[in-house]
C-alpha positions in Angstrom: 2.1 23.1 -7.8 5.9 22.9 -7.2 8.3 25.2 -9.0 11.2 23.5 -10.8 13.5 25.0 -8.2 11.6 23.1 -5.5 11.9 19.6 -7.0 14.6 17.0 -6.3 16.6 18.1 -9.3 16.1 21.8 -8.6 19.8 22.4 -8.0 19.9 23.2 -11.8 17.6 26.1 -11.3 19.6 27.3 -8.3 22.9 27.0 -10.2 21.5 29.2 -13.0 21.6 32.1 -10.5 25.1 31.3 -9.2 28.3 33.1 -10.1 29.7 31.9 -13.4 26.3 30.8 -14.8 26.8 33.1 -17.8 29.5 30.8 -19.1 26.7 28.5 -20.3 24.5 29.7 -23.2 20.8 30.0 -22.7 20.3 27.0 -25.1 22.6 24.8 -23.0 20.8 25.9 -19.8 17.5 25.0 -21.4 18.7 21.6 -22.5 19.9 20.9 -19.0 16.7 22.0 -17.4 14.7 19.7 -19.7 17.0 16.8 -18.8 16.5 17.6 -15.1 12.7 17.7 -15.5 12.7 14.4 -17.4 15.2 12.4 -15.4 14.9 13.7 -11.9 17.9 13.8 -9.5 19.0 10.1 -9.6 18.6 9.9 -13.4 20.4 13.1 -14.1 23.4 12.4 -11.8 23.7 8.9 -13.3 25.2 10.7 -16.4 28.3 11.3 -14.2 29.1 7.7 -13.5 32.3 6.2 -14.8 32.4 4.7 -17.4 29.6 6.5 -19.2 26.3 4.6 -19.1 25.2 2.4 -22.1 21.9 0.8 -23.1 21.4 -3.0 -23.1 17.7 -3.7 -23.8 18.1 -7.3 -22.5 18.2 -5.9 -19.0 14.7 -4.4 -19.2 12.8 -7.6 -18.5 14.8 -8.8 -15.6 12.5 -7.1 -13.1 9.4 -6.5 -15.1 8.8 -10.2 -15.9 9.2 -11.6 -12.3 7.2 -8.7 -10.8 4.4 -9.4 -13.3 4.4 -13.1 -12.5 4.4 -12.4 -8.7 1.4 -10.1 -9.0 -0.4 -12.5 -11.3 0.0 -15.3 -8.7 -1.1 -13.0 -5.9 -4.2 -11.9 -7.8 -5.0 -15.5 -8.9 -5.1 -14.4 -12.5 -4.5 -16.8 -15.4 -1.3 -16.9 -17.4 -1.4 -14.5 -20.3 1.2 -14.4 -23.0 -0.2 -11.3 -24.8 0.4 -8.4 -24.6 3.9 -8.3 -23.1 4.6 -8.2 -19.4 5.6 -4.5 -19.7 2.2 -3.7 -21.1 0.4 -5.9 -18.5 2.3 -4.7 -15.5 0.7 -1.2 -14.9 -2.8 -2.8 -14.8 -1.7 -5.5 -12.5 -0.1 -3.0 -10.1 -3.3 -1.0 -10.0 -5.5 -4.1 -9.5 -3.4 -5.4 -6.6 -3.4 -2.1 -4.8 -7.2 -1.8 -5.2 -7.8 -5.4 -4.1 -6.0 -4.8 -0.8 -8.0 -1.8 0.3 -6.5 0.9 2.5 -3.2 -1.1 3.0 -2.9 -1.7 -0.7 -0.2 0.9 -1.5 2.0 -0.2 1.3 1.6 -3.9 0.7 2.3 -3.3 -3.0 5.5 -1.4 -2.3 6.7 -4.0 0.1 5.9 -6.8 -2.3 7.7 -5.1 -5.1 10.7 -4.5 -2.9 10.8 -8.2 -2.0 10.9 -9.1 -5.8 13.6 -6.5 -6.3 15.6 -8.0 -3.4 15.3 -11.5 -5.0 15.9 -10.5 -8.6 19.1 -8.6 -7.9 20.5 -11.0 -5.3 20.8 -8.3 -2.7 21.3 -10.8 0.1 24.8 -11.5 -1.4 25.6 -7.8 -0.8 24.3 -8.0 2.9 21.2 -6.0 2.0 17.8 -7.0 3.4 14.3 -6.7 2.0 13.9 -3.4 4.0 17.1 -2.1 2.4 15.6 -2.6 -1.0 12.4 -0.8 0.1 14.4 2.2 1.4 16.5 2.4 -1.7 13.4 2.3 -3.9 11.8 5.0 -1.8 14.8 7.3 -2.3 14.7 6.6 -6.1 11.0 7.2 -6.5 10.9 10.4 -4.4 14.0 11.8 -6.2 12.2 11.4 -9.5 10.9 14.1 -11.9 8.7 16.8 -10.3 9.0 15.4 -6.8 9.2 17.6 -3.7 12.9 18.0 -2.7 12.0 18.1 1.0 10.2 14.7 0.6 13.2 13.3 -1.2 15.5 14.4 1.6 13.1 12.8 4.1 13.5 9.5 2.3 17.3 9.9 2.4 17.1 10.2 6.2 15.5 6.7 6.2 18.8 5.3 5.1 19.7 5.5 8.7 21.2 7.6 11.5 24.3 8.6 9.6 22.2 9.7 6.6 19.9 11.7 8.9 23.0 13.4 10.4 24.2 14.3 6.9 20.8 15.8 5.9 20.4 17.7 9.1 24.0 18.9 8.9 23.0 20.9 5.8 20.4 22.8 7.8 20.9 25.5 10.4 20.7 25.1 14.2 20.4 21.3 14.2 23.5 20.4 16.3 21.6 19.0 19.3 19.7 16.5 17.2 22.8 15.7 15.1 24.6 14.9 18.3 21.7 12.7 19.6 21.7 10.8 16.4 25.5 10.1 16.8 24.9 8.6 20.2 22.7 5.7 21.4 19.8 8.0 22.3 16.4 7.2 21.0 15.3 9.6 18.3 11.8 9.3 16.7 11.4 9.8 13.0 8.7 12.3 13.7 11.3 14.5 15.4 13.6 14.3 12.4 10.7 14.9 10.0 9.5 17.9 12.0 12.9 19.5 11.7 12.9 19.1 7.9 9.4 20.6 7.7 10.8 23.8 9.2 12.6 24.4 5.9 11.2 25.1 2.4 11.7 22.6 -0.5 14.0 25.0 -2.2 16.5 24.6 0.6 16.7 20.9 0.0 16.7 21.2 -3.8 19.9 23.3 -3.6 21.6 20.9 -1.2 20.5 17.4 -2.1 23.6 16.8 -4.4 25.9 17.7 -1.5 24.0 15.3 0.8 24.3 12.5 -1.7 28.0 13.3 -2.2 28.7 12.5 1.4 26.7 9.2 1.3 27.2 7.6 -2.1 30.7 6.2 -1.3 29.7 4.6 2.0 26.0 3.6 1.7 25.3 0.6 -0.6 21.6 1.3 -0.5 22.1 4.7 -2.0 24.3 3.2 -4.7 21.7 0.6 -5.4 19.1 3.3 -6.0 21.3 4.4 -8.9 21.7 0.9 -10.1 18.0 0.2 -9.9 17.1 3.4 -11.8 19.4 2.2 -14.6 18.7 -1.5 -14.8 14.9 -1.1 -14.9 15.5 1.1 -18.0 18.1 -1.3 -19.6 21.1 0.9 -18.7 24.4 -0.5 -17.7 25.7 1.5 -14.8 28.6 -0.2 -12.9 28.2 0.0 -9.1 31.8 1.1 -8.7 31.4 3.9 -11.2 28.6 5.4 -9.2 31.0 6.4 -6.5 32.6 8.8 -9.0 29.4 10.9 -9.1 30.3 12.6 -5.7 33.6 13.8 -7.1 31.8 16.3 -9.3 29.9 18.0 -6.4 31.6 21.0 -4.9 29.0 22.6 -2.5 30.7 26.0 -2.5 30.8 26.1 -6.3 27.4 25.0 -7.7 28.7 25.5 -11.3 31.2 22.6 -10.9 28.4 20.1 -11.0 26.8 21.9 -13.9 30.0 21.9 -15.9 30.5 18.2 -15.3 26.9 17.5 -16.5 27.5 19.8 -19.5 30.6 17.7 -20.4 28.4 14.6 -20.3 25.8 15.7 -22.8 26.1 12.4 -24.7 25.5 10.4 -21.5 22.5 12.5 -20.7 21.1 11.8 -24.1 21.6 8.1 -23.6 19.7 8.2 -20.4 16.9 10.3 -21.8 16.5 7.8 -24.7 16.5 4.8 -22.3 13.8 6.5 -20.1 11.6 7.3 -23.0 11.8 3.9 -24.6 10.7 2.0 -21.4 7.9 3.9 -19.7 7.0 0.9 -17.5 10.0 1.9 -15.3 8.0 5.0 -14.2 5.0 2.8 -13.3 7.2 0.7 -11.0 8.6 3.8 -9.3 5.1 5.2 -8.8 4.5 2.1 -6.6 6.8 3.6 -4.0 5.2 7.1 -4.3 2.0 5.5 -3.0 3.7 4.5 0.2 3.5 7.9 1.8 5.2 8.4 5.1 2.9 10.0 7.7 3.4 13.7 8.1 5.0 14.8 11.4 2.7 16.1 14.0 2.6 19.9 14.4 5.2 21.2 16.9 3.6 22.5 20.1 4.0 26.3 20.7 6.8 27.2 23.0 5.9 28.0 26.5 6.2 31.6 27.8 9.6 32.2 29.2 11.2 29.1 27.7 
């Protein structure tokens, strides 16, 4: 069982022990903890976007309806007008995964990513189907209660530069960071193995700083924020997402907390949107099922090496 300071949004728990934490009352800290536990990393940081997020319920069906139809056709099930697609979808997701056997979770995630790619016209933004899959993985593994180390692992899958950013927040990784900056072949298993040398708490504390360095330049990371929002019927302008990184000051953890405290109203909007549309969580769980293989154990060092 993970502690809250080991989850993707665990930076809140770490900031509670930082200098200046007493400036916030116990009640305000508790409210922020509850929001972190409910929204996860992406959802909580979305409150910092400019302008503040707003709810538009009309957005909620734009992914749910086509995803439900796609699964219905794949399963060969008859059309069904009742109940709503949002109520039908969790069952269809489960039936599709079960019907495909061992490969079901991966096939389901890839199929959902294809629908996401089509619905949101990502090809117009020079993003491929695999980009949608990687963005959805980051979103899902940054969600409530997820292991911060596993979230960081999905961030590395954004590419070599993202891997360099993640590893740059860890000690004694210069050789691998250099290799990733060159044309050298670097296996994901090697990157994963380095991450597994550090506890989830390390990543919980540093994930906001990692995202700060990537959110301006990586459209897939920005799309993870957009997807979190639109599936819940939240308007979150793409350009406004870049402002999130401005509130992260790695050497002063309370800077991010203060910014979130100023956005209490925005946090409340996001909590309401999340609670009103639970099917969003069902869609995100699809990508939790596509578990990356664990890295092999590192061999013991030879004597004298």
